mmJSON file of the N, C-alpha and C atoms, coordinates in Angstrom:
{"data_MODEL":{"atom_site":{
"group_PDB":["ATOM","ATOM","ATOM","ATOM","ATOM","ATOM","ATOM","ATOM","ATOM","ATOM","ATOM","ATOM","ATOM","ATOM","ATOM","ATOM","ATOM","ATOM","ATOM","ATOM","ATOM","ATOM","ATOM","ATOM","ATOM","ATOM","ATOM","ATOM","ATOM","ATOM","ATOM","ATOM","ATOM","ATOM","ATOM","ATOM","ATOM","ATOM","ATOM","ATOM","ATOM","ATOM","ATOM","ATOM","ATOM","ATOM","ATOM","ATOM","ATOM","ATOM","ATOM","ATOM","ATOM","ATOM","ATOM","ATOM","ATOM","ATOM","ATOM","ATOM","ATOM","ATOM","ATOM","ATOM","ATOM","ATOM","ATOM","ATOM","ATOM","ATOM","ATOM","ATOM","ATOM","ATOM","ATOM","ATOM","ATOM","ATOM","ATOM","ATOM","ATOM","ATOM","ATOM","ATOM","ATOM","ATOM","ATOM","ATOM","ATOM","ATOM","ATOM","ATOM","ATOM","ATOM","ATOM","ATOM","ATOM","ATOM","ATOM","ATOM","ATOM","ATOM","ATOM","ATOM","ATOM","ATOM","ATOM","ATOM","ATOM","ATOM","ATOM","ATOM","ATOM","ATOM","ATOM","ATOM","ATOM","ATOM","ATOM","ATOM","ATOM","ATOM","ATOM","ATOM","ATOM","ATOM","ATOM","ATOM","ATOM","ATOM","ATOM","ATOM","ATOM","ATOM","ATOM","ATOM","ATOM","ATOM","ATOM","ATOM","ATOM","ATOM","ATOM","ATOM","ATOM","ATOM","ATOM","ATOM","ATOM","ATOM","ATOM","ATOM","ATOM","ATOM","ATOM","ATOM","ATOM","ATOM","ATOM","ATOM","ATOM","ATOM","ATOM","ATOM","ATOM","ATOM","ATOM","ATOM","ATOM","ATOM","ATOM","ATOM","ATOM","ATOM","ATOM","ATOM","ATOM","ATOM","ATOM","ATOM","ATOM","ATOM","ATOM","ATOM","ATOM","ATOM","ATOM","ATOM","ATOM","ATOM","ATOM","ATOM","ATOM","ATOM","ATOM","ATOM","ATOM","ATOM","ATOM","ATOM","ATOM","ATOM","ATOM","ATOM","ATOM","ATOM","ATOM","ATOM","ATOM","ATOM","ATOM","ATOM","ATOM","ATOM","ATOM","ATOM","ATOM","ATOM","ATOM","ATOM","ATOM","ATOM","ATOM","ATOM","ATOM","ATOM","ATOM","ATOM","ATOM","ATOM","ATOM","ATOM","ATOM","ATOM","ATOM","ATOM","ATOM","ATOM","ATOM","ATOM","ATOM","ATOM","ATOM"],
"id":[1,2,3,4,5,6,7,8,9,10,11,12,13,14,15,16,17,18,19,20,21,22,23,24,25,26,27,28,29,30,31,32,33,34,35,36,37,38,39,40,41,42,43,44,45,46,47,48,49,50,51,52,53,54,55,56,57,58,59,60,61,62,63,64,65,66,67,68,69,70,71,72,73,74,75,76,77,78,79,80,81,82,83,84,85,86,87,88,89,90,91,92,93,94,95,96,97,98,99,100,101,102,103,104,105,106,107,108,109,110,111,112,113,114,115,116,117,118,119,120,121,122,123,124,125,126,127,128,129,130,131,132,133,134,135,136,137,138,139,140,141,142,143,144,145,146,147,148,149,150,151,152,153,154,155,156,157,158,159,160,161,162,163,164,165,166,167,168,169,170,171,172,173,174,175,176,177,178,179,180,181,182,183,184,185,186,187,188,189,190,191,192,193,194,195,196,197,198,199,200,201,202,203,204,205,206,207,208,209,210,211,212,213,214,215,216,217,218,219,220,221,222,223,224,225,226,227,228,229,230,231,232,233,234,235,236,237,238,239,240,241,242,243],
"type_symbol":["N","C","C","N","C","C","N","C","C","N","C","C","N","C","C","N","C","C","N","C","C","N","C","C","N","C","C","N","C","C","N","C","C","N","C","C","N","C","C","N","C","C","N","C","C","N","C","C","N","C","C","N","C","C","N","C","C","N","C","C","N","C","C","N","C","C","N","C","C","N","C","C","N","C","C","N","C","C","N","C","C","N","C","C","N","C","C","N","C","C","N","C","C","N","C","C","N","C","C","N","C","C","N","C","C","N","C","C","N","C","C","N","C","C","N","C","C","N","C","C","N","C","C","N","C","C","N","C","C","N","C","C","N","C","C","N","C","C","N","C","C","N","C","C","N","C","C","N","C","C","N","C","C","N","C","C","N","C","C","N","C","C","N","C","C","N","C","C","N","C","C","N","C","C","N","C","C","N","C","C","N","C","C","N","C","C","N","C","C","N","C","C","N","C","C","N","C","C","N","C","C","N","C","C","N","C","C","N","C","C","N","C","C","N","C","C","N","C","C","N","C","C","N","C","C","N","C","C","N","C","C","N","C","C","N","C","C","N","C","C","N","C","C"],
"label_atom_id":["N","CA","C","N","CA","C","N","CA","C","N","CA","C","N","CA","C","N","CA","C","N","CA","C","N","CA","C","N","CA","C","N","CA","C","N","CA","C","N","CA","C","N","CA","C","N","CA","C","N","CA","C","N","CA","C","N","CA","C","N","CA","C","N","CA","C","N","CA","C","N","CA","C","N","CA","C","N","CA","C","N","CA","C","N","CA","C","N","CA","C","N","CA","C","N","CA","C","N","CA","C","N","CA","C","N","CA","C","N","CA","C","N","CA","C","N","CA","C","N","CA","C","N","CA","C","N","CA","C","N","CA","C","N","CA","C","N","CA","C","N","CA","C","N","CA","C","N","CA","C","N","CA","C","N","CA","C","N","CA","C","N","CA","C","N","CA","C","N","CA","C","N","CA","C","N","CA","C","N","CA","C","N","CA","C","N","CA","C","N","CA","C","N","CA","C","N","CA","C","N","CA","C","N","CA","C","N","CA","C","N","CA","C","N","CA","C","N","CA","C","N","CA","C","N","CA","C","N","CA","C","N","CA","C","N","CA","C","N","CA","C","N","CA","C","N","CA","C","N","CA","C","N","CA","C","N","CA","C","N","CA","C","N","CA","C","N","CA","C","N","CA","C","N","CA","C","N","CA","C","N","CA","C"],
"label_alt_id":[null,null,null,null,null,null,null,null,null,null,null,null,null,null,null,null,null,null,null,null,null,null,null,null,null,null,null,null,null,null,null,null,null,null,null,null,null,null,null,null,null,null,null,null,null,null,null,null,null,null,null,null,null,null,null,null,null,null,null,null,null,null,null,null,null,null,null,null,null,null,null,null,null,null,null,null,null,null,null,null,null,null,null,null,null,null,null,null,null,null,null,null,null,null,null,null,null,null,null,null,null,null,null,null,null,null,null,null,null,null,null,null,null,null,null,null,null,null,null,null,null,null,null,null,null,null,null,null,null,null,null,null,null,null,null,null,null,null,null,null,null,null,null,null,null,null,null,null,null,null,null,null,null,null,null,null,null,null,null,null,null,null,null,null,null,null,null,null,null,null,null,null,null,null,null,null,null,null,null,null,null,null,null,null,null,null,null,null,null,null,null,null,null,null,null,null,null,null,null,null,null,null,null,null,null,null,null,null,null,null,null,null,null,null,null,null,null,null,null,null,null,null,null,null,null,null,null,null,null,null,null,null,null,null,null,null,null,null,null,null,null,null,null],
"label_comp_id":["MET","MET","MET","ARG","ARG","ARG","LYS","LYS","LYS","THR","THR","THR","PRO","PRO","PRO","ALA","ALA","ALA","ARG","ARG","ARG","ASP","ASP","ASP","GLU","GLU","GLU","GLU","GLU","GLU","ARG","ARG","ARG","TYR","TYR","TYR","GLU","GLU","GLU","GLU","GLU","GLU","LEU","LEU","LEU","LYS","LYS","LYS","GLY","GLY","GLY","ALA","ALA","ALA","ILE","ILE","ILE","ALA","ALA","ALA","GLY","GLY","GLY","LEU","LEU","LEU","GLY","GLY","GLY","TYR","TYR","TYR","PHE","PHE","PHE","ARG","ARG","ARG","TYR","TYR","TYR","GLY","GLY","GLY","SER","SER","SER","LEU","LEU","LEU","THR","THR","THR","ARG","ARG","ARG","ARG","ARG","ARG","PHE","PHE","PHE","MET","MET","MET","PRO","PRO","PRO","CYS","CYS","CYS","GLY","GLY","GLY","LYS","LYS","LYS","ALA","ALA","ALA","GLY","GLY","GLY","CYS","CYS","CYS","ARG","ARG","ARG","CYS","CYS","CYS","GLN","GLN","GLN","ALA","ALA","ALA","SER","SER","SER","PRO","PRO","PRO","PRO","PRO","PRO","GLN","GLN","GLN","LEU","LEU","LEU","HIS","HIS","HIS","GLY","GLY","GLY","PRO","PRO","PRO","TYR","TYR","TYR","TYR","TYR","TYR","GLN","GLN","GLN","TRP","TRP","TRP","THR","THR","THR","ARG","ARG","ARG","LYS","LYS","LYS","VAL","VAL","VAL","VAL","VAL","VAL","GLY","GLY","GLY","LYS","LYS","LYS","THR","THR","THR","VAL","VAL","VAL","THR","THR","THR","VAL","VAL","VAL","ARG","ARG","ARG","LEU","LEU","LEU","SER","SER","SER","ARG","ARG","ARG","GLN","GLN","GLN","GLU","GLU","GLU","ALA","ALA","ALA","ALA","ALA","ALA","LEU","LEU","LEU","LEU","LEU","LEU","ASN","ASN","ASN","PHE","PHE","PHE"],
"label_asym_id":["A","A","A","A","A","A","A","A","A","A","A","A","A","A","A","A","A","A","A","A","A","A","A","A","A","A","A","A","A","A","A","A","A","A","A","A","A","A","A","A","A","A","A","A","A","A","A","A","A","A","A","A","A","A","A","A","A","A","A","A","A","A","A","A","A","A","A","A","A","A","A","A","A","A","A","A","A","A","A","A","A","A","A","A","A","A","A","A","A","A","A","A","A","A","A","A","A","A","A","A","A","A","A","A","A","A","A","A","A","A","A","A","A","A","A","A","A","A","A","A","A","A","A","A","A","A","A","A","A","A","A","A","A","A","A","A","A","A","A","A","A","A","A","A","A","A","A","A","A","A","A","A","A","A","A","A","A","A","A","A","A","A","A","A","A","A","A","A","A","A","A","A","A","A","A","A","A","A","A","A","A","A","A","A","A","A","A","A","A","A","A","A","A","A","A","A","A","A","A","A","A","A","A","A","A","A","A","A","A","A","A","A","A","A","A","A","A","A","A","A","A","A","A","A","A","A","A","A","A","A","A","A","A","A","A","A","A","A","A","A","A","A","A"],
"label_entity_id":["1","1","1","1","1","1","1","1","1","1","1","1","1","1","1","1","1","1","1","1","1","1","1","1","1","1","1","1","1","1","1","1","1","1","1","1","1","1","1","1","1","1","1","1","1","1","1","1","1","1","1","1","1","1","1","1","1","1","1","1","1","1","1","1","1","1","1","1","1","1","1","1","1","1","1","1","1","1","1","1","1","1","1","1","1","1","1","1","1","1","1","1","1","1","1","1","1","1","1","1","1","1","1","1","1","1","1","1","1","1","1","1","1","1","1","1","1","1","1","1","1","1","1","1","1","1","1","1","1","1","1","1","1","1","1","1","1","1","1","1","1","1","1","1","1","1","1","1","1","1","1","1","1","1","1","1","1","1","1","1","1","1","1","1","1","1","1","1","1","1","1","1","1","1","1","1","1","1","1","1","1","1","1","1","1","1","1","1","1","1","1","1","1","1","1","1","1","1","1","1","1","1","1","1","1","1","1","1","1","1","1","1","1","1","1","1","1","1","1","1","1","1","1","1","1","1","1","1","1","1","1","1","1","1","1","1","1","1","1","1","1","1","1"],
"label_seq_id":[1,1,1,2,2,2,3,3,3,4,4,4,5,5,5,6,6,6,7,7,7,8,8,8,9,9,9,10,10,10,11,11,11,12,12,12,13,13,13,14,14,14,15,15,15,16,16,16,17,17,17,18,18,18,19,19,19,20,20,20,21,21,21,22,22,22,23,23,23,24,24,24,25,25,25,26,26,26,27,27,27,28,28,28,29,29,29,30,30,30,31,31,31,32,32,32,33,33,33,34,34,34,35,35,35,36,36,36,37,37,37,38,38,38,39,39,39,40,40,40,41,41,41,42,42,42,43,43,43,44,44,44,45,45,45,46,46,46,47,47,47,48,48,48,49,49,49,50,50,50,51,51,51,52,52,52,53,53,53,54,54,54,55,55,55,56,56,56,57,57,57,58,58,58,59,59,59,60,60,60,61,61,61,62,62,62,63,63,63,64,64,64,65,65,65,66,66,66,67,67,67,68,68,68,69,69,69,70,70,70,71,71,71,72,72,72,73,73,73,74,74,74,75,75,75,76,76,76,77,77,77,78,78,78,79,79,79,80,80,80,81,81,81],
"pdbx_PDB_ins_code":[null,null,null,null,null,null,null,null,null,null,null,null,null,null,null,null,null,null,null,null,null,null,null,null,null,null,null,null,null,null,null,null,null,null,null,null,null,null,null,null,null,null,null,null,null,null,null,null,null,null,null,null,null,null,null,null,null,null,null,null,null,null,null,null,null,null,null,null,null,null,null,null,null,null,null,null,null,null,null,null,null,null,null,null,null,null,null,null,null,null,null,null,null,null,null,null,null,null,null,null,null,null,null,null,null,null,null,null,null,null,null,null,null,null,null,null,null,null,null,null,null,null,null,null,null,null,null,null,null,null,null,null,null,null,null,null,null,null,null,null,null,null,null,null,null,null,null,null,null,null,null,null,null,null,null,null,null,null,null,null,null,null,null,null,null,null,null,null,null,null,null,null,null,null,null,null,null,null,null,null,null,null,null,null,null,null,null,null,null,null,null,null,null,null,null,null,null,null,null,null,null,null,null,null,null,null,null,null,null,null,null,null,null,null,null,null,null,null,null,null,null,null,null,null,null,null,null,null,null,null,null,null,null,null,null,null,null,null,null,null,null,null,null],
"Cartn_x":[0.747,-0.061,0.942,0.601,1.611,0.811,1.752,1.317,0.889,-0.084,-0.539,0.239,0.271,0.662,0.162,-1.114,-1.886,-1.597,-1.332,-0.998,0.346,1.133,2.531,2.617,1.694,1.684,1.051,0.214,-0.521,0.558,1.335,2.221,3.394,3.694,4.848,4.311,3.195,2.489,2.614,2.274,2.229,3.635,4.61,6.037,6.531,6.022,6.344,5.996,4.64,3.943,4.676,4.986,5.82,7.183,7.796,9.071,9.161,8.089,7.661,7.399,6.771,6.246,7.623,8.706,9.808,10.352,10.403,10.671,12.162,12.796,14.537,15.397,16.285,17.097,18.519,19.54,20.957,21.671,22.6,23.625,24.82,25.474,26.648,26.258,27.413,27.499,27.616,27.067,27.276,27.797,29.02,29.542,29.843,29.843,30.375,31.529,32.608,33.928,34.569,35.441,36.127,37.7,38.471,39.862,41.002,42.178,43.203,43.741,44.537,45.285,46.487,47.255,48.701,49.49,49.055,49.838,50.543,51.549,52.222,51.719,51.286,50.748,49.277,48.557,47.156,46.39,45.345,44.264,43.983,44.077,43.978,45.022,46.237,47.36,47.473,46.616,46.515,46.204,46.308,45.904,44.794,43.599,43.131,42.711,42.625,42.627,41.233,41.13,40.064,39.923,39.38,39.563,38.588,39.124,38.357,37.202,36.206,34.953,33.606,32.652,32.485,32.637,33.167,33.234,32.287,31.579,30.462,31.161,31.088,31.644,30.75,30.667,29.63,30.661,30.496,31.163,30.338,30.525,30.058,30.87,29.959,30.943,30.446,31.345,31.197,31.849,31.09,31.922,32.984,32.584,33.627,34.706,34.739,35.66,34.973,35.678,35.272,35.344,34.395,34.423,34.007,34.787,34.295,34.369,33.455,33.241,32.865,33.429,33.486,32.082,31.196,29.982,29.835,29.271,28.825,28.012,27.595,26.582,25.213,24.915,23.616,23.45,24.663,24.5,24.184,24.85,24.475,23.171,22.526,21.243,20.312,20.493,19.843,19.803,20.931,20.947,20.496,19.846,19.058,20.005,21.123,22.194,21.599],
"Cartn_y":[-1.259,-0.124,1.147,2.13,3.411,4.395,5.279,6.433,7.638,8.141,9.32,10.599,11.71,12.914,13.633,13.413,13.972,13.383,12.136,11.353,11.876,11.964,12.464,13.908,14.695,16.011,16.003,15.129,14.998,14.581,13.499,12.846,14.007,14.849,15.85,16.978,17.434,18.333,17.712,16.321,15.562,15.847,15.577,15.442,16.901,17.968,19.265,19.644,19.167,19.705,18.943,17.605,16.877,17.557,18.006,18.592,20.127,20.742,21.93,21.915,20.801,20.307,20.072,19.788,19.475,20.517,21.61,22.736,23.031,23.644,24.125,22.58,22.507,21.468,21.916,21.226,21.523,20.451,20.784,19.941,19.705,18.407,18.257,17.65,17.729,17.279,18.345,18.214,19.208,18.193,18.577,17.904,18.662,18.104,18.751,18.168,18.86,18.522,18.974,18.087,18.531,18.362,19.31,19.335,19.466,19.177,19.702,20.894,21.726,23.117,22.899,21.976,21.723,22.407,23.335,24.05,23.247,23.264,22.44,22.922,21.861,22.151,22.476,22.709,22.943,21.61,21.929,20.632,19.716,20.005,19.293,18.082,18.372,17.579,16.595,16.672,15.828,14.531,13.542,12.207,11.989,11.823,11.985,13.335,13.548,14.937,15.393,16.71,17.644,18.596,17.985,18.684,20.012,21.041,22.185,22.018,22.758,22.728,22.708,22.468,21.913,22.988,22.617,23.359,22.752,23.589,22.979,23.593,22.329,22.494,21.897,22.579,22.462,22.052,20.678,20.22,20.016,20.416,20.059,20.024,19.774,20.032,21.164,22.014,23.008,23.139,22.856,22.897,21.806,20.496,19.504,19.345,20.423,20.645,20.604,19.915,19.937,21.236,21.804,23.081,22.817,23.217,23.169,24.608,24.908,26.223,25.881,26.681,26.539,27.43,26.991,27.839,28.212,29.18,29.472,28.524,28.406,27.532,28.005,29.373,29.76,29.522,29.574,29.049,27.719,26.851,25.597,25.033,25.907,25.657,25.818,26.806,27.107,26.115,25.199,24.143,22.801,22.977,21.736,20.728,21.349,20.457,20.168],
"Cartn_z":[0.038,0.226,-0.124,-0.939,-1.11,-0.182,0.277,1.12,0.011,0.442,-0.534,-0.231,-0.899,-0.562,0.594,0.624,1.631,2.96,3.116,4.193,4.776,3.608,3.946,4.675,3.994,4.506,5.875,6.251,7.509,8.468,8.228,9.019,9.309,8.371,8.502,9.555,9.423,10.48,11.956,11.987,13.279,13.933,13.093,13.45,13.74,12.932,13.428,14.838,14.968,16.303,17.369,17.21,18.384,18.763,17.586,17.815,18.555,18.05,18.956,20.27,20.717,22.088,22.943,22.289,23.079,24.165,23.618,24.318,24.073,25.175,24.867,25.072,24.218,24.503,24.072,24.485,24.296,23.504,22.938,22.281,23.293,23.185,24.016,25.264,26.082,27.521,28.46,29.619,30.716,31.722,32.38,33.39,34.617,35.754,37.111,37.455,37.545,37.842,39.295,39.872,41.064,40.456,40.839,40.146,41.132,41.012,41.955,41.247,41.86,41.508,41.128,41.687,41.622,42.306,43.263,44.063,45.189,45.528,46.648,48.066,49.057,50.205,50.277,48.824,48.844,49.322,49.854,50.363,49.326,47.969,46.916,46.683,47.424,47.168,48.409,49.448,50.572,50.201,51.297,51.172,52.227,51.97,50.73,50.315,48.856,48.281,48.66,48.839,48.893,47.741,46.644,45.391,45.324,44.605,44.237,43.293,43.595,42.709,43.382,43.046,41.588,40.409,39.24,38.071,37.181,36.364,35.472,34.04,33.132,31.779,30.853,29.741,28.669,27.32,26.831,25.925,24.735,23.425,22.349,21.088,19.878,18.509,17.909,17.376,16.638,15.463,14.211,12.942,13.113,13.64,13.688,14.684,15.469,16.522,17.981,18.769,20.293,21.138,21.546,22.194,23.459,24.628,26.002,26.514,27.2,27.982,29.496,30.298,31.689,32.112,32.944,33.011,34.657,34.976,36.362,36.821,38.288,38.586,38.085,37.913,37.605,35.891,35.314,33.712,33.594,34.429,34.398,34.856,35.819,36.281,34.92,34.131,33.044,31.908,32.2,31.068,31.661,32.834,33.344,34.189,34.702,35.428,36.87],
"occupancy":[1.0,1.0,1.0,1.0,1.0,1.0,1.0,1.0,1.0,1.0,1.0,1.0,1.0,1.0,1.0,1.0,1.0,1.0,1.0,1.0,1.0,1.0,1.0,1.0,1.0,1.0,1.0,1.0,1.0,1.0,1.0,1.0,1.0,1.0,1.0,1.0,1.0,1.0,1.0,1.0,1.0,1.0,1.0,1.0,1.0,1.0,1.0,1.0,1.0,1.0,1.0,1.0,1.0,1.0,1.0,1.0,1.0,1.0,1.0,1.0,1.0,1.0,1.0,1.0,1.0,1.0,1.0,1.0,1.0,1.0,1.0,1.0,1.0,1.0,1.0,1.0,1.0,1.0,1.0,1.0,1.0,1.0,1.0,1.0,1.0,1.0,1.0,1.0,1.0,1.0,1.0,1.0,1.0,1.0,1.0,1.0,1.0,1.0,1.0,1.0,1.0,1.0,1.0,1.0,1.0,1.0,1.0,1.0,1.0,1.0,1.0,1.0,1.0,1.0,1.0,1.0,1.0,1.0,1.0,1.0,1.0,1.0,1.0,1.0,1.0,1.0,1.0,1.0,1.0,1.0,1.0,1.0,1.0,1.0,1.0,1.0,1.0,1.0,1.0,1.0,1.0,1.0,1.0,1.0,1.0,1.0,1.0,1.0,1.0,1.0,1.0,1.0,1.0,1.0,1.0,1.0,1.0,1.0,1.0,1.0,1.0,1.0,1.0,1.0,1.0,1.0,1.0,1.0,1.0,1.0,1.0,1.0,1.0,1.0,1.0,1.0,1.0,1.0,1.0,1.0,1.0,1.0,1.0,1.0,1.0,1.0,1.0,1.0,1.0,1.0,1.0,1.0,1.0,1.0,1.0,1.0,1.0,1.0,1.0,1.0,1.0,1.0,1.0,1.0,1.0,1.0,1.0,1.0,1.0,1.0,1.0,1.0,1.0,1.0,1.0,1.0,1.0,1.0,1.0,1.0,1.0,1.0,1.0,1.0,1.0,1.0,1.0,1.0,1.0,1.0,1.0,1.0,1.0,1.0,1.0,1.0,1.0,1.0,1.0,1.0,1.0,1.0,1.0],
"B_iso_or_equiv":[0.0,0.0,0.0,0.0,0.0,0.0,0.0,0.0,0.0,0.0,0.0,0.0,0.0,0.0,0.0,0.0,0.0,0.0,0.0,0.0,0.0,0.0,0.0,0.0,0.0,0.0,0.0,0.0,0.0,0.0,0.0,0.0,0.0,0.0,0.0,0.0,0.0,0.0,0.0,0.0,0.0,0.0,0.0,0.0,0.0,0.0,0.0,0.0,0.0,0.0,0.0,0.0,0.0,0.0,0.0,0.0,0.0,0.0,0.0,0.0,0.0,0.0,0.0,0.0,0.0,0.0,0.0,0.0,0.0,0.0,0.0,0.0,0.0,0.0,0.0,0.0,0.0,0.0,0.0,0.0,0.0,0.0,0.0,0.0,0.0,0.0,0.0,0.0,0.0,0.0,0.0,0.0,0.0,0.0,0.0,0.0,0.0,0.0,0.0,0.0,0.0,0.0,0.0,0.0,0.0,0.0,0.0,0.0,0.0,0.0,0.0,0.0,0.0,0.0,0.0,0.0,0.0,0.0,0.0,0.0,0.0,0.0,0.0,0.0,0.0,0.0,0.0,0.0,0.0,0.0,0.0,0.0,0.0,0.0,0.0,0.0,0.0,0.0,0.0,0.0,0.0,0.0,0.0,0.0,0.0,0.0,0.0,0.0,0.0,0.0,0.0,0.0,0.0,0.0,0.0,0.0,0.0,0.0,0.0,0.0,0.0,0.0,0.0,0.0,0.0,0.0,0.0,0.0,0.0,0.0,0.0,0.0,0.0,0.0,0.0,0.0,0.0,0.0,0.0,0.0,0.0,0.0,0.0,0.0,0.0,0.0,0.0,0.0,0.0,0.0,0.0,0.0,0.0,0.0,0.0,0.0,0.0,0.0,0.0,0.0,0.0,0.0,0.0,0.0,0.0,0.0,0.0,0.0,0.0,0.0,0.0,0.0,0.0,0.0,0.0,0.0,0.0,0.0,0.0,0.0,0.0,0.0,0.0,0.0,0.0,0.0,0.0,0.0,0.0,0.0,0.0,0.0,0.0,0.0,0.0,0.0,0.0,0.0,0.0,0.0,0.0,0.0,0.0],
"pdbx_formal_charge":[null,null,null,null,null,null,null,null,null,null,null,null,null,null,null,null,null,null,null,null,null,null,null,null,null,null,null,null,null,null,null,null,null,null,null,null,null,null,null,null,null,null,null,null,null,null,null,null,null,null,null,null,null,null,null,null,null,null,null,null,null,null,null,null,null,null,null,null,null,null,null,null,null,null,null,null,null,null,null,null,null,null,null,null,null,null,null,null,null,null,null,null,null,null,null,null,null,null,null,null,null,null,null,null,null,null,null,null,null,null,null,null,null,null,null,null,null,null,null,null,null,null,null,null,null,null,null,null,null,null,null,null,null,null,null,null,null,null,null,null,null,null,null,null,null,null,null,null,null,null,null,null,null,null,null,null,null,null,null,null,null,null,null,null,null,null,null,null,null,null,null,null,null,null,null,null,null,null,null,null,null,null,null,null,null,null,null,null,null,null,null,null,null,null,null,null,null,null,null,null,null,null,null,null,null,null,null,null,null,null,null,null,null,null,null,null,null,null,null,null,null,null,null,null,null,null,null,null,null,null,null,null,null,null,null,null,null,null,null,null,null,null,null],
"auth_seq_id":[1,1,1,2,2,2,3,3,3,4,4,4,5,5,5,6,6,6,7,7,7,8,8,8,9,9,9,10,10,10,11,11,11,12,12,12,13,13,13,14,14,14,15,15,15,16,16,16,17,17,17,18,18,18,19,19,19,20,20,20,21,21,21,22,22,22,23,23,23,24,24,24,25,25,25,26,26,26,27,27,27,28,28,28,29,29,29,30,30,30,31,31,31,32,32,32,33,33,33,34,34,34,35,35,35,36,36,36,37,37,37,38,38,38,39,39,39,40,40,40,41,41,41,42,42,42,43,43,43,44,44,44,45,45,45,46,46,46,47,47,47,48,48,48,49,49,49,50,50,50,51,51,51,52,52,52,53,53,53,54,54,54,55,55,55,56,56,56,57,57,57,58,58,58,59,59,59,60,60,60,61,61,61,62,62,62,63,63,63,64,64,64,65,65,65,66,66,66,67,67,67,68,68,68,69,69,69,70,70,70,71,71,71,72,72,72,73,73,73,74,74,74,75,75,75,76,76,76,77,77,77,78,78,78,79,79,79,80,80,80,81,81,81],
"auth_comp_id":["MET","MET","MET","ARG","ARG","ARG","LYS","LYS","LYS","THR","THR","THR","PRO","PRO","PRO","ALA","ALA","ALA","ARG","ARG","ARG","ASP","ASP","ASP","GLU","GLU","GLU","GLU","GLU","GLU","ARG","ARG","ARG","TYR","TYR","TYR","GLU","GLU","GLU","GLU","GLU","GLU","LEU","LEU","LEU","LYS","LYS","LYS","GLY","GLY","GLY","ALA","ALA","ALA","ILE","ILE","ILE","ALA","ALA","ALA","GLY","GLY","GLY","LEU","LEU","LEU","GLY","GLY","GLY","TYR","TYR","TYR","PHE","PHE","PHE","ARG","ARG","ARG","TYR","TYR","TYR","GLY","GLY","GLY","SER","SER","SER","LEU","LEU","LEU","THR","THR","THR","ARG","ARG","ARG","ARG","ARG","ARG","PHE","PHE","PHE","MET","MET","MET","PRO","PRO","PRO","CYS","CYS","CYS","GLY","GLY","GLY","LYS","LYS","LYS","ALA","ALA","ALA","GLY","GLY","GLY","CYS","CYS","CYS","ARG","ARG","ARG","CYS","CYS","CYS","GLN","GLN","GLN","ALA","ALA","ALA","SER","SER","SER","PRO","PRO","PRO","PRO","PRO","PRO","GLN","GLN","GLN","LEU","LEU","LEU","HIS","HIS","HIS","GLY","GLY","GLY","PRO","PRO","PRO","TYR","TYR","TYR","TYR","TYR","TYR","GLN","GLN","GLN","TRP","TRP","TRP","THR","THR","THR","ARG","ARG","ARG","LYS","LYS","LYS","VAL","VAL","VAL","VAL","VAL","VAL","GLY","GLY","GLY","LYS","LYS","LYS","THR","THR","THR","VAL","VAL","VAL","THR","THR","THR","VAL","VAL","VAL","ARG","ARG","ARG","LEU","LEU","LEU","SER","SER","SER","ARG","ARG","ARG","GLN","GLN","GLN","GLU","GLU","GLU","ALA","ALA","ALA","ALA","ALA","ALA","LEU","LEU","LEU","LEU","LEU","LEU","ASN","ASN","ASN","PHE","PHE","PHE"],
"auth_asym_id":["A","A","A","A","A","A","A","A","A","A","A","A","A","A","A","A","A","A","A","A","A","A","A","A","A","A","A","A","A","A","A","A","A","A","A","A","A","A","A","A","A","A","A","A","A","A","A","A","A","A","A","A","A","A","A","A","A","A","A","A","A","A","A","A","A","A","A","A","A","A","A","A","A","A","A","A","A","A","A","A","A","A","A","A","A","A","A","A","A","A","A","A","A","A","A","A","A","A","A","A","A","A","A","A","A","A","A","A","A","A","A","A","A","A","A","A","A","A","A","A","A","A","A","A","A","A","A","A","A","A","A","A","A","A","A","A","A","A","A","A","A","A","A","A","A","A","A","A","A","A","A","A","A","A","A","A","A","A","A","A","A","A","A","A","A","A","A","A","A","A","A","A","A","A","A","A","A","A","A","A","A","A","A","A","A","A","A","A","A","A","A","A","A","A","A","A","A","A","A","A","A","A","A","A","A","A","A","A","A","A","A","A","A","A","A","A","A","A","A","A","A","A","A","A","A","A","A","A","A","A","A","A","A","A","A","A","A","A","A","A","A","A","A"],
"auth_atom_id":["N","CA","C","N","CA","C","N","CA","C","N","CA","C","N","CA","C","N","CA","C","N","CA","C","N","CA","C","N","CA","C","N","CA","C","N","CA","C","N","CA","C","N","CA","C","N","CA","C","N","CA","C","N","CA","C","N","CA","C","N","CA","C","N","CA","C","N","CA","C","N","CA","C","N","CA","C","N","CA","C","N","CA","C","N","CA","C","N","CA","C","N","CA","C","N","CA","C","N","CA","C","N","CA","C","N","CA","C","N","CA","C","N","CA","C","N","CA","C","N","CA","C","N","CA","C","N","CA","C","N","CA","C","N","CA","C","N","CA","C","N","CA","C","N","CA","C","N","CA","C","N","CA","C","N","CA","C","N","CA","C","N","CA","C","N","CA","C","N","CA","C","N","CA","C","N","CA","C","N","CA","C","N","CA","C","N","CA","C","N","CA","C","N","CA","C","N","CA","C","N","CA","C","N","CA","C","N","CA","C","N","CA","C","N","CA","C","N","CA","C","N","CA","C","N","CA","C","N","CA","C","N","CA","C","N","CA","C","N","CA","C","N","CA","C","N","CA","C","N","CA","C","N","CA","C","N","CA","C","N","CA","C","N","CA","C","N","CA","C","N","CA","C","N","CA","C","N","CA","C","N","CA","C"],
"pdbx_PDB_model_num":[1,1,1,1,1,1,1,1,1,1,1,1,1,1,1,1,1,1,1,1,1,1,1,1,1,1,1,1,1,1,1,1,1,1,1,1,1,1,1,1,1,1,1,1,1,1,1,1,1,1,1,1,1,1,1,1,1,1,1,1,1,1,1,1,1,1,1,1,1,1,1,1,1,1,1,1,1,1,1,1,1,1,1,1,1,1,1,1,1,1,1,1,1,1,1,1,1,1,1,1,1,1,1,1,1,1,1,1,1,1,1,1,1,1,1,1,1,1,1,1,1,1,1,1,1,1,1,1,1,1,1,1,1,1,1,1,1,1,1,1,1,1,1,1,1,1,1,1,1,1,1,1,1,1,1,1,1,1,1,1,1,1,1,1,1,1,1,1,1,1,1,1,1,1,1,1,1,1,1,1,1,1,1,1,1,1,1,1,1,1,1,1,1,1,1,1,1,1,1,1,1,1,1,1,1,1,1,1,1,1,1,1,1,1,1,1,1,1,1,1,1,1,1,1,1,1,1,1,1,1,1,1,1,1,1,1,1,1,1,1,1,1,1]
}}}
């Protein structure tokens, strides 16, 4: 059974509505990191280490290259972290 152009148009409109209902979304990954600073005598060099952070990073591909941006806590919250 072949689809008719009218059915294709109807399905297209259904899919457009479903996509519009998704709301905001982002590409890439949002991570929360804890990291050492490397300064001698810092608490992050102790055993066990007490790392600095959290730091929020958003990583994604832009024109085929990986781009990582550090975000504030407020910016990360806007990206649903």
